C-alpha positions in Angstrom: 2.0 12.6 5.3 2.2 9.1 6.5 1.3 6.3 4.3 -0.9 4.7 7.5 -2.9 8.1 7.7 -3.2 8.2 3.4 -4.8 4.7 4.0 -7.3 6.3 6.6 -8.0 8.9 4.5 -9.1 6.2 2.3 -11.4 4.4 4.3 -13.1 7.1 5.4 -13.8 8.2 1.9 -15.1 4.3 0.8 -17.0 4.3 4.2 -18.7 7.5 3.6 -19.5 7.1 0.2 -18.8 8.9 -2.7 -21.0 12.1 -4.6 -23.1 10.4 -6.8 -23.2 6.1 -5.4 -26.1 4.9 -5.2 -27.2 4.0 -2.2 -26.3 0.6 -0.7 -29.0 -1.0 -1.0 -29.1 -0.4 -4.4 -24.4 -1.5 -4.8 -23.6 -4.0 -6.7 -20.9 -6.7 -6.1 -17.5 -4.0 -7.2 -13.9 -4.6 -6.0 -12.8 -2.3 -4.1 -11.0 0.7 -4.5 -7.8 2.2 -3.1 -6.0 5.5 -2.5 -4.1 6.3 -6.1 -5.5 3.2 -8.1 -3.3 0.6 -5.0 -5.2 -3.0 -5.0 -5.8 -4.8 -2.6 -2.3 -6.6 -2.1 -0.5 -3.6 -2.3 -2.6 -1.7 0.7 -1.7 -5.3 2.8 1.7 -4.9 2.0 1.9 -1.2 1.9 0.7 -2.0 6.4 3.1 -4.3 7.1 5.9 -2.7 5.6 4.2 0.4 7.1 4.5 -1.2 11.1 8.0 -1.6 10.6 8.1 -5.2 9.3 11.3 -5.9 6.3 10.3 -7.5 3.1 10.9 -11.2 4.4 9.0 -10.9 7.0 6.3 -9.0 5.0 6.3 -12.1 3.0 6.1 -14.4 5.3 3.1 -12.9 7.0 1.3 -12.8 3.0 3.2 -16.3 2.2 4.6 -14.1 -0.8 8.6 -14.3 -1.6 10.3 -11.0 -0.1 11.0 -10.3 -4.0 7.5 -10.1 -5.2 6.7 -7.6 -1.2 9.8 -5.7 -3.9 7.6 -5.3 -6.9 4.8 -4.6 -4.3 5.8 -1.5 -3.1 8.0 -0.7 -7.1 4.4 -0.6 -7.9 3.5 1.8 -5.0 6.2 4.1 -5.3 5.1 4.5 -8.4 1.7 4.9 -7.6 2.2 7.0 -4.9 5.0 9.1 -5.5 4.4 12.2 -5.7 2.1 11.8 -2.0 5.7 10.1 -0.9 7.7 13.3 -1.4 5.1 15.9 -0.2 5.2 14.1 3.1 9.0 13.1 3.3 8.8 9.9 2.0 8.6 8.2 5.5 9.7 4.5 4.1 13.2 5.4 3.2 14.1 4.9 6.2 14.0 1.4 5.7 16.5 -0.9 5.7 16.9 -3.1 2.5 18.7 -5.8 2.0 20.3 -6.1 -0.7 21.0 -9.3 -3.0 25.1 -9.7 -4.1 26.0 -10.0 -7.3 29.0 -11.4 -6.2 31.8 -12.6 -3.2 
């Protein structure tokens, strides 16, 4: 399962509603929930990275630093680690620029 497939599955689940949920007319406003407890910002980062953007490109698109994108990706990997391992971790092939410690 690719990250995009996982997100699509989550959107389908959210759209169809969960068993025992109150009807739409009686629901109170709530924060959306995502697969494996991802935050909304993590989902935004994941979508951009899944499309092939680098950390710098995703950060520029979201008005955050590449380091913040990296932090979000670390959190995503921690939350989706098992799922990513099962699908062959499609994000592992991304080129990650590394900061050098010295000359």
